[in-house]
C-alpha positions in Angstrom: 0.0 0.0 0.0 2.8 2.4 0.9 4.6 1.7 -2.4 1.4 2.3 -4.3 0.9 5.6 -2.5 4.4 6.7 -3.2 4.0 5.8 -6.9 0.8 7.8 -7.4 1.2 10.6 -4.8 3.0 12.9 -7.3 0.2 12.5 -9.8 -2.5 13.0 -7.2 -0.6 16.1 -6.0 -0.5 17.4 -9.6 -4.3 16.9 -9.9 -4.9 18.6 -6.6 -2.9 21.6 -7.9 -5.3 21.7 -10.9 -8.3 21.8 -8.5 -6.7 24.6 -6.5 -6.0 26.6 -9.7 -9.5 26.2 -11.0 -11.2 27.2 -7.7 -8.9 30.1 -7.2 -9.4 31.3 -10.8 -13.2 31.1 -10.5 -13.2 32.9 -7.1 -10.9 35.7 -8.4 -13.0 36.0 -11.6 -16.2 36.3 -9.6 -14.7 38.9 -7.3 -13.3 40.9 -10.2 -16.6 40.8 -11.9 -18.4 41.9 -8.7 -16.1 44.9 -8.1 -14.9 45.8 -11.6 -18.0 44.9 -13.7 -18.0 42.5 -16.6 -14.6 41.0 -17.2 -13.7 40.1 -20.7 -10.2 39.8 -22.3 -11.6 41.2 -25.5 -12.1 44.7 -23.9 -8.5 45.9 -24.2 -9.6 49.5 -23.5 -10.4 48.7 -19.8 -7.3 49.2 -17.6 -9.0 47.1 -14.9 -8.8 44.1 -17.3 -5.1 44.7 -17.8 -4.5 45.0 -14.1 -6.5 41.8 -13.3 -4.7 39.9 -16.0 -1.3 41.0 -14.7 -2.1 40.1 -11.1 -3.6 36.7 -12.1 -0.6 35.9 -14.3 1.9 36.7 -11.5 -0.1 34.6 -9.1 -0.1 31.6 -11.4 3.6 31.9 -12.2 4.5 32.1 -8.5 2.2 29.2 -7.7 3.8 27.1 -10.5 7.4 27.9 -9.4 6.4 27.1 -5.8 5.1 23.7 -6.8 8.2 23.0 -8.9 10.9 24.1 -6.4 9.3 23.7 -3.0 6.7 20.9 -3.3 8.4 18.8 -6.0 12.0 19.8 -4.9 13.2 20.1 -8.5 16.1 22.4 -9.5 15.5 25.5 -11.5 17.5 24.2 -14.5 15.0 21.5 -15.0 12.1 23.9 -15.5 13.3 25.0 -19.0 14.5 28.5 -18.5 17.2 28.3 -21.1 16.7 29.9 -24.5 19.4 29.0 -26.9 20.0 30.1 -30.5 18.1 27.1 -31.9 15.1 27.9 -29.7 15.2 31.5 -30.7 15.4 30.5 -34.4 12.4 28.2 -33.9 10.4 30.9 -32.2 11.1 33.5 -35.0 10.2 31.0 -37.8 7.1 29.9 -35.9 5.9 33.5 -35.5 6.4 34.2 -39.2 4.6 31.0 -40.2 1.7 31.7 -37.9 1.1 35.2 -39.0 1.6 34.3 -42.7 -0.9 31.4 -42.6 -3.6 33.5 -41.0 -2.9 36.4 -43.4 -3.0 34.2 -46.4 -6.3 32.6 -45.3 -7.8 36.0 -44.7 -6.7 37.3 -48.1 -7.8 34.2 -50.1 -11.2 33.9 -48.6 -11.9 37.4 -49.7 -10.4 36.8 -53.2 -12.5 33.7 -53.7 -15.7 35.4 -52.6 -16.2 33.4 -49.4 -16.0 36.5 -47.2 -15.8 40.2 -47.3 -13.8 42.3 -44.9 -12.4 45.8 -44.6 -9.7 47.3 -42.5 -10.8 48.7 -39.1 -9.7 52.0 -37.6 -7.9 50.3 -34.7 -5.7 52.4 -32.5 -2.1 51.3 -32.0 -2.4 51.6 -28.2 -5.1 49.0 -28.1 -2.9 46.6 -30.0 -0.2 47.1 -27.4 -2.7 46.5 -24.7 -3.9 43.3 -26.4 -0.3 42.1 -26.8 0.3 42.6 -23.0 -2.9 40.7 -22.2 -2.1 37.8 -24.4 1.5 37.7 -23.1 0.1 37.2 -19.6 -2.1 34.4 -20.8 0.7 32.7 -22.7 3.0 33.1 -19.7 0.8 31.6 -17.0 -0.6 28.8 -19.2 2.7 27.6 -20.5 4.4 27.8 -17.1 1.7 25.8 -15.4 0.5 23.3 -18.1 3.8 22.6 -19.8 6.4 23.6 -17.2 4.7 22.0 -14.3 1.8 19.7 -15.1 3.1 18.0 -18.2 6.6 17.6 -16.7 5.2 16.2 -13.5 3.1 13.6 -15.3 5.9 12.4 -17.6 7.0 10.0 -14.8 4.0 7.9 -15.7 4.9 8.0 -19.4 4.8 10.6 -22.2 1.5 9.5 -23.7 -0.4 9.8 -20.4 1.3 13.1 -19.8 0.2 14.5 -23.2 -3.3 13.2 -22.8 -4.0 14.2 -19.2 -2.4 17.6 -19.3 -4.0 18.3 -22.7 -7.5 17.3 -21.5 -7.2 19.5 -18.4 -6.0 22.4 -20.6 -9.2 21.9 -22.7 -11.5 21.6 -19.7 -10.3 24.8 -18.1 -10.8 26.7 -21.3 -14.4 25.5 -21.5 -15.2 26.8 -18.0 -15.5 30.3 -19.4 -16.5 29.5 -23.0 -19.5 27.7 -24.5 -18.8 24.3 -26.0 -18.3 24.0 -29.8 -16.6 21.3 -31.9 -14.6 23.9 -33.7 -13.2 25.4 -30.5 -12.5 21.9 -29.2 -10.4 21.0 -32.2 -8.5 24.3 -31.9 -7.7 23.6 -28.3 -6.6 20.0 -28.9 -4.3 21.0 -31.6 -2.9 24.0 -29.7 -2.2 22.0 -26.5 -0.5 19.3 -28.5 1.6 21.8 -30.4 2.8 23.7 -27.3 3.5 20.5 -25.4 5.4 19.1 -28.3 7.5 22.2 -28.6 8.3 22.1 -24.8 9.0 18.3 -24.9 11.4 18.6 -27.8 13.2 21.8 -26.9 13.2 21.6 -23.1 12.6 25.3 -23.1 9.5 27.1 -21.8 10.1 30.3 -23.8 9.3 29.2 -27.4 5.9 28.0 -26.2 5.3 31.2 -24.2 6.1 33.5 -27.0 4.3 31.5 -29.7 1.2 31.0 -27.5 1.0 34.7 -26.8 1.6 35.7 -30.4 -0.9 33.2 -31.8 -3.6 34.4 -29.4 -2.8 38.0 -30.5 -2.9 37.2 -34.2 -6.2 35.4 -33.8 -7.6 38.4 -31.9 -6.3 40.8 -34.5 -7.7 38.9 -37.5 -10.8 37.1 -36.1 -11.8 39.1 -33.0 -15.4 40.2 -33.1 -15.5 42.9 -30.4 -11.9 43.1 -29.6 -10.8 46.8 -30.1 -7.4 45.5 -31.3 -9.1 43.8 -34.3 -7.5 44.9 -37.6 -10.3 43.9 -39.8 -14.1 43.9 -39.8 -15.7 40.8 -41.2 -18.9 40.5 -43.4 -19.6 36.9 -44.2 -21.6 35.9 -47.3 -24.8 34.1 -46.5 -24.7 30.3 -46.6 -20.9 30.0 -46.6 -18.3 29.7 -43.8 -18.9 31.1 -40.4 -16.1 32.9 -38.6 -15.6 30.0 -36.3 -15.3 27.6 -39.2 -12.8 29.9 -40.9 -10.9 30.3 -37.7 -10.8 26.5 -37.3 -9.4 26.0 -40.8 -6.7 28.6 -40.3 -5.7 27.2 -37.0 -5.5 23.6 -38.2 -3.4 24.6 -41.2 -1.1 26.7 -39.0 -0.7 24.2 -36.3 0.0 21.3 -38.6 2.7 23.3 -40.4 4.3 24.2 -37.1 4.2 20.6 -35.8 6.0 19.5 -39.0 8.5 22.4 -38.6 9.3 21.5 -35.1 9.6 17.8 -36.0 12.1 18.6 -38.8 14.2 21.0 -36.7 14.5 18.5 -33.8 14.3 15.2 -35.8 17.7 14.0 -34.5 17.2 15.1 -30.9 15.7 13.0 -28.1 13.1 14.2 -25.7 14.5 16.7 -23.2 11.8 16.8 -20.6 
């Protein structure tokens, strides 16, 4: 019995941390909504949103580092703070690919008559605000889900670590969003991509930067009420919806990035 408990205790401890994170997040969100009004990351004009995102991000990061160093007693080197030249190159190429795929999809759908859009009169300051917001999202999610949860679960095998950490990632996102098949597919691809990058590179930073940038790009191109949206969509009746178009663009981009990472690290064993 003691051996069994010792074997499964780290996994149970990881799942307990998930429960703590969910409850804390829900409580903070409820309190913020009560005192600040409706909280939505699409409203980049509201400084309270930015403050809330920053405080929550710092809290999750500190919580994650506490779990890693104090609870699990792991060294800092093992978390993945290094950011070498190859990781920098991967990050730059990934950012270019992500932006290019989304831009090409946007342009082609208009050219082929699937959609119509026009440039919005977005203010530069709102784009900077959105970039900061999405950076906090990318930072806290990558630190916790990849840096802590995935790494902690790899002791039970990589496949269980991918599956369990990925499903929890998806579940938490649906706590604040209505369920849809398109969004589910986006989340599953995204969590695999970011976990795969972390698993191969052993660095947390490519995932943080790519995660933040992809969220920003999607908000800029496909956001509906985000004041950092670059374009305004008008869809032709009976054709693709914005969610379907978003799903197509995301799938194409994620598949290309997965192939890119596989190629760049094809001769390298898993580092996590």
